[in-house]
Legacy VTK file of the C-alpha trace (Angstrom):
# vtk DataFile Version 3.0
C-alpha trace
ASCII
DATASET POLYDATA
POINTS 307 float
106.682 131.722 109.648
106.731 130.835 105.190
105.552 128.512 103.191
107.750 126.815 101.051
107.723 123.773 98.130
110.549 121.333 98.309
112.251 119.036 95.780
111.801 115.415 96.484
112.699 112.336 94.217
112.195 108.947 95.467
115.611 107.749 94.486
117.182 110.824 95.781
120.816 110.652 97.417
119.439 112.685 100.317
118.246 111.447 103.541
114.542 112.319 102.364
111.590 110.574 104.030
108.462 112.803 103.031
106.275 112.272 106.218
109.414 112.376 108.410
111.932 114.776 107.321
113.806 116.507 104.722
117.537 116.732 104.245
119.080 120.039 102.440
122.133 122.085 102.326
123.219 125.686 103.734
122.252 127.256 101.123
118.775 126.966 102.195
119.083 127.455 105.982
117.284 130.559 106.144
114.519 129.662 103.787
113.798 126.691 105.817
114.306 127.981 109.095
111.577 130.350 108.216
109.051 127.784 107.202
109.195 126.234 110.917
106.043 125.879 112.459
104.358 126.044 108.875
103.276 124.342 105.587
105.074 123.235 102.923
103.958 121.470 99.444
106.339 118.199 97.866
107.243 118.786 94.658
108.615 116.170 92.008
111.361 117.448 89.553
110.497 116.182 85.887
113.256 114.454 85.657
112.254 112.221 88.732
108.695 111.013 87.546
105.397 112.826 86.264
103.862 113.508 89.801
104.268 117.201 89.995
102.860 118.168 93.741
102.347 115.514 95.539
101.598 115.842 99.020
101.924 118.564 102.317
103.559 118.744 105.625
104.257 121.479 108.310
107.891 121.556 109.095
107.916 120.981 112.887
111.884 121.937 113.631
115.491 122.581 112.179
118.360 120.402 113.545
121.915 120.501 112.169
121.812 116.922 110.070
124.500 114.652 112.635
128.119 114.233 111.298
127.324 115.794 107.893
129.275 119.456 107.872
126.813 121.284 106.214
123.825 119.706 105.467
120.526 120.217 107.643
117.513 118.242 108.271
113.910 119.907 108.361
111.981 117.139 110.929
108.142 116.991 109.657
105.474 117.340 112.371
103.734 114.443 113.376
100.909 113.679 111.742
101.125 116.851 109.516
101.819 114.330 106.437
99.248 113.664 104.248
99.679 112.885 100.592
97.321 114.600 97.441
93.878 112.621 96.542
95.225 113.971 93.344
98.637 114.653 92.267
98.446 118.047 90.861
100.749 118.389 87.210
103.484 121.671 86.764
101.193 122.511 84.128
97.837 123.271 83.759
96.499 124.916 79.985
100.514 125.371 79.908
100.830 127.751 83.452
102.838 127.060 86.260
100.958 127.010 89.083
103.877 129.054 90.949
104.076 132.807 90.332
107.894 132.613 90.453
108.119 130.259 87.700
105.494 132.203 85.826
106.677 134.791 83.080
104.956 137.677 82.464
103.148 136.838 79.992
101.804 133.569 81.683
104.402 131.082 80.692
106.869 128.601 82.213
109.804 130.163 83.356
112.936 127.946 81.874
116.076 127.815 84.696
116.818 129.357 87.562
113.695 129.296 89.957
112.122 126.327 88.523
115.568 124.260 89.786
116.035 125.386 92.896
115.145 122.499 95.578
113.630 125.250 97.943
111.310 127.716 96.940
109.198 130.250 99.080
105.344 130.048 98.299
102.489 132.696 98.964
100.067 132.185 100.489
97.443 132.192 97.058
99.560 129.484 95.370
99.348 127.229 98.261
95.417 127.329 98.340
95.460 126.708 95.119
97.723 123.313 94.444
96.460 122.373 97.333
92.602 122.806 96.448
93.483 121.045 93.831
94.795 117.908 95.439
92.646 118.016 97.881
89.343 119.217 96.699
87.477 120.594 99.508
84.246 118.104 98.245
86.803 115.222 98.894
83.979 113.885 101.808
81.013 114.391 99.447
82.894 112.584 96.724
83.639 109.716 98.879
80.138 109.621 99.864
78.667 109.599 97.166
81.352 107.231 95.097
78.939 104.114 95.108
75.635 105.000 94.680
74.568 106.365 97.714
71.991 109.234 97.367
72.584 112.548 98.528
69.347 112.845 100.898
70.857 110.102 103.180
74.634 111.742 103.366
75.647 111.907 106.430
75.363 115.335 107.704
79.586 115.684 107.827
79.799 114.320 104.907
77.279 117.335 103.076
79.780 120.132 104.568
82.880 120.174 102.669
83.343 124.220 102.647
86.104 124.078 104.722
89.049 126.957 104.798
92.614 124.814 103.574
94.407 125.090 106.886
91.216 123.411 108.958
90.902 120.161 105.931
94.822 120.036 106.731
94.464 118.969 110.434
90.561 117.890 110.855
90.949 114.144 111.566
87.504 112.846 109.343
88.750 114.584 106.523
91.888 113.287 106.957
90.899 109.475 107.342
89.204 109.807 104.067
92.035 110.816 102.546
94.432 108.204 103.633
91.930 105.650 103.084
91.053 106.256 99.218
94.793 106.426 98.995
95.888 103.074 100.895
92.388 101.244 99.393
93.687 102.461 95.321
97.521 101.683 96.086
96.491 98.235 96.821
94.460 98.417 93.915
91.071 97.579 96.765
92.895 94.235 97.580
93.562 93.021 101.029
97.707 92.879 101.637
97.904 89.815 103.489
94.569 87.523 102.152
94.787 88.868 98.689
91.130 89.366 97.900
89.175 91.782 96.292
85.730 91.918 97.263
83.164 94.350 96.514
79.354 94.979 97.801
76.305 95.190 95.563
76.563 98.700 94.662
80.384 98.286 93.880
81.146 99.026 97.488
84.947 97.236 98.344
84.921 95.665 101.276
88.637 96.413 102.321
90.000 98.986 104.668
92.745 101.266 105.153
95.167 100.176 108.552
97.516 102.578 109.897
100.582 100.623 110.701
101.673 103.187 112.901
98.600 104.507 114.483
98.481 108.559 114.349
97.962 108.187 118.398
101.454 106.353 118.468
102.906 109.496 115.898
102.309 107.165 112.853
101.895 109.409 109.620
99.022 109.250 106.994
101.251 108.099 104.039
100.356 105.462 101.963
104.048 104.091 103.258
102.399 104.088 107.269
98.817 101.742 106.002
97.665 98.427 104.303
94.719 97.809 102.597
93.370 94.547 104.809
89.663 92.931 104.956
87.829 94.497 108.237
88.535 91.108 110.002
92.312 91.100 109.278
92.330 94.603 110.114
90.605 93.578 113.466
93.620 91.228 114.021
96.283 93.054 112.756
95.599 95.900 115.098
95.274 93.704 118.523
98.590 92.063 117.354
97.335 88.705 116.633
99.347 89.311 112.823
101.666 91.199 111.680
105.159 91.027 109.106
108.609 90.159 108.940
112.279 92.349 108.983
111.807 90.787 105.389
109.104 93.121 104.641
106.887 90.287 102.859
106.578 87.196 105.290
103.414 87.391 107.059
103.956 86.683 110.695
101.361 85.042 113.282
100.652 84.574 116.483
99.929 80.802 116.349
99.130 80.720 120.213
96.392 82.795 119.873
95.068 82.025 116.062
93.590 78.320 115.581
95.577 76.525 112.447
92.404 76.486 110.405
91.560 80.364 110.585
94.859 80.901 108.834
94.503 78.619 106.416
91.088 80.516 105.378
91.899 84.043 105.898
95.667 84.245 104.634
97.321 84.475 101.126
98.513 80.490 100.958
102.002 81.964 100.127
101.887 83.317 103.421
103.562 86.819 101.872
102.110 90.611 101.886
100.541 91.479 98.557
102.807 94.323 97.279
101.195 97.771 96.044
101.204 98.610 92.176
104.025 101.755 92.852
107.059 100.100 94.789
107.031 103.492 95.777
104.082 103.158 97.519
105.434 99.672 100.219
105.172 99.794 103.807
108.516 101.460 105.232
110.388 99.304 107.204
110.480 101.320 110.227
106.515 100.981 110.260
106.773 97.589 110.311
109.391 97.209 112.593
107.246 99.344 115.311
104.249 97.239 114.584
106.604 94.033 115.491
107.639 95.693 118.415
105.175 97.385 119.815
101.633 95.462 118.997
102.649 92.149 117.657
101.650 89.221 120.321
101.323 92.159 123.557
97.984 92.970 122.773
95.322 91.361 124.323
91.775 90.873 121.995
89.195 93.267 123.573
85.978 90.367 123.392
85.733 87.324 121.553
87.357 87.033 118.181
85.242 87.362 115.148
86.039 84.088 113.874
84.528 82.270 117.333
LINES 1 308
307 0 1 2 3 4 5 6 7 8 9 10 11 12 13 14 15 16 17 18 19 20 21 22 23 24 25 26 27 28 29 30 31 32 33 34 35 36 37 38 39 40 41 42 43 44 45 46 47 48 49 50 51 52 53 54 55 56 57 58 59 60 61 62 63 64 65 66 67 68 69 70 71 72 73 74 75 76 77 78 79 80 81 82 83 84 85 86 87 88 89 90 91 92 93 94 95 96 97 98 99 100 101 102 103 104 105 106 107 108 109 110 111 112 113 114 115 116 117 118 119 120 121 122 123 124 125 126 127 128 129 130 131 132 133 134 135 136 137 138 139 140 141 142 143 144 145 146 147 148 149 150 151 152 153 154 155 156 157 158 159 160 161 162 163 164 165 166 167 168 169 170 171 172 173 174 175 176 177 178 179 180 181 182 183 184 185 186 187 188 189 190 191 192 193 194 195 196 197 198 199 200 201 202 203 204 205 206 207 208 209 210 211 212 213 214 215 216 217 218 219 220 221 222 223 224 225 226 227 228 229 230 231 232 233 234 235 236 237 238 239 240 241 242 243 244 245 246 247 248 249 250 251 252 253 254 255 256 257 258 259 260 261 262 263 264 265 266 267 268 269 270 271 272 273 274 275 276 277 278 279 280 281 282 283 284 285 286 287 288 289 290 291 292 293 294 295 296 297 298 299 300 301 302 303 304 305 306
């Protein structure tokens, strides 16, 4: 096995979906095949935007791209994709984070390896980049973000010295990383009501909801998330509300949700709030899954919160 850096552009002509698949030509087949079962880091090239290194995932298998000679798809292991909490710059103090991109004097190389869409990544470089993007202390950072006393922290939040691979696979850590990215993407506003509420200590009321649950092979991509208030999160998970094919019209199960509840909870225009960055908008496939598998089909467990 081998770790890699995979170059990705949001507007690429290739059939890339970072949390699901990576489209590449035959010239990279050997390197990508060696990475099956191992982890990769996504990288945005300079001409595509400012993000640098922005996410991590694990390759499950490689298949020929259907109907396209000479191209292949690296299929991402469901549930492994995780965006970095902090996007990692290409250079720190003028020096690259990848040894393969570094001259003997520590400066950045030009051309050659820098332009490769697939690059092998030594373990030490992988660890360094992930530590910068998904810091060991992320649980503590979140637990103390809104003024919690260090002595009042939950035991798990206080224990943060975890190896990289344990962090990448540990559900509580991933939940925190997902929540931070999704809430920030919507500027801490509920995507269904448009409201941004905070308690006296500044803690946002809004939660991060998976559109397609992790247990149903949903990913931790921001595009599989919505920032929702507690009540609307409850309704979304139980199929009482969803989003239409246009990816913006809010659907309501009117035979189960009283009209006065709709008027009080949802935005007057009945449209989904867009995230700050269009690249974070819910993926249509995730919304389709929710409509087809959850909306109108899941029974509420116990009384509704408005009863």
